[in-house]
C-alpha positions in Angstrom: -3.2 -17.7 10.4 -4.4 -14.3 11.3 -8.1 -13.8 11.7 -9.0 -11.5 8.8 -12.3 -10.4 10.4 -10.5 -9.3 13.5 -8.0 -7.3 11.5 -10.8 -5.4 9.8 -12.8 -4.8 13.0 -9.7 -3.5 14.8 -9.4 -0.9 12.0 -13.1 -0.1 12.4 -13.8 -1.6 8.9 -17.0 -3.6 8.3 -15.9 -7.1 7.4 -17.9 -7.7 4.2 -17.1 -10.7 2.0 -15.2 -8.6 -0.6 -13.2 -6.8 2.0 -12.1 -10.1 3.6 -11.1 -11.4 0.2 -9.1 -8.2 -0.7 -7.4 -8.3 2.7 -6.4 -11.9 2.2 -5.1 -11.1 -1.2 -2.9 -8.2 0.1 -1.5 -10.4 2.9 -0.2 -12.8 0.3 1.6 -10.2 -1.9 5.3 -9.5 -1.9 5.0 -6.2 -3.7 2.5 -3.3 -3.9 -0.6 -3.8 -6.1 -2.4 -1.4 -8.3 -6.2 -1.3 -9.0 -5.4 -2.8 -12.4 -3.5 -5.7 -10.8 -6.3 -6.3 -8.4 -8.9 -6.3 -11.2 -7.0 -9.0 -13.1 -7.0 -11.3 -10.1 -10.6 -10.5 -9.2 -11.9 -10.8 -12.7 -15.6 -11.3 -11.7 -15.6 -8.3 -9.3 -16.9 -4.8 -10.0 -14.1 -2.2 -10.5 -16.0 0.4 -8.4 -16.3 -2.0 -5.5 -12.6 -2.8 -5.6 -11.7 0.9 -5.8 -13.9 1.7 -2.9 -12.4 -1.1 -0.9 -8.9 0.2 -1.5 -9.9 3.7 -0.5 -11.6 2.5 2.7 -8.5 0.5 3.6 -6.3 3.5 2.9 -8.5 5.9 4.9 -8.6 3.5 7.9 -4.9 3.0 8.0 -4.8 -0.6 6.6 -3.2 0.3 3.3 -0.9 3.1 2.1 -0.7 4.4 -1.5 2.5 4.6 -3.5 3.0 6.7 -6.5 6.0 5.0 -8.2 7.4 5.1 -11.8 4.6 3.5 -13.7 2.0 6.3 -13.5 -0.4 4.1 -11.5 -1.0 4.3 -7.8 -0.1 1.1 -6.0 -1.2 0.0 -2.6 0.6 -2.0 0.2 -0.2 -3.0 3.7 0.5 -0.4 6.4 2.5 -1.0 9.5 0.5 -1.7 12.7 1.1 1.9 13.8 -1.0 3.5 11.1 -4.5 4.6 12.0 -7.4 6.4 10.4 -6.1 9.3 8.4 -2.7 9.0 10.0 -0.1 7.0 8.2 3.3 6.4 9.7 4.9 4.5 6.7 8.1 6.4 6.6 10.1 4.0 4.5 11.6 3.9 1.1 9.7 2.4 -1.9 11.6 0.7 -4.7 10.3 0.6 -8.3 11.8 -2.2 -10.5 12.2 -0.8 -14.0 12.3 -4.4 -15.4 9.4 -6.2 -13.8 7.5 -3.0 -13.0 6.8 -4.0 -9.4 6.9 -1.6 -6.5 8.3 -2.8 -3.1 8.2 -1.4 0.3 11.5 -1.3 2.1 10.5 -0.7 5.7 14.0 -1.3 7.1 15.3 1.6 5.0 14.2 4.7 6.9 13.8 8.1 5.3 15.9 10.8 7.0 14.2 13.5 8.9 13.4 16.4 6.6 14.3 19.8 7.9 11.8 22.4 6.6 11.9 26.2 7.0 9.9 27.7 9.8 6.1 27.5 9.3 6.3 24.8 6.6 4.3 21.8 7.5 4.9 18.4 5.9 1.8 16.5 5.1 3.2 13.8 2.8 6.6 12.7 1.5 7.1 10.2 -1.4 10.5 8.9 -2.1 10.9 6.1 -4.6 14.1 4.6 -5.7 14.3 3.1 -9.2 16.4 0.2 -10.4 16.4 -3.6 -10.6 14.9 -5.7 -7.8 16.7 -8.8 -6.5 15.0 -11.2 -8.9 15.6 -9.0 -12.0 19.2 -8.2 -11.2 20.3 -11.8 -11.1 
């Protein structure tokens, strides 16, 4: 099992008890998680603390945010290549219209976007909508 404290320290994140618990939670997920989902599973935790933990993880390159089809921002673990304020998560996200889960599909790469001269891309969000493998059976 990976050393949770080591993962946080490598990302320059102070390993508090809550941060260790949240990281452990994300490592066990098979889909992206919203703040609402996190609150349900951490029912005795403060919403503000959970939100701040998500934002620190995102800023430091441990999580990336996903704006899918459910009007809520979800979060998923980044690749090892992500760093502080620099995300390299160029992959497709899939939103299941049945179970309402959002999945990262890292093996499905997003094609290079050709922009006109002097346009600078800062963020690209592409989300496919449909039925996940469990819901389509």
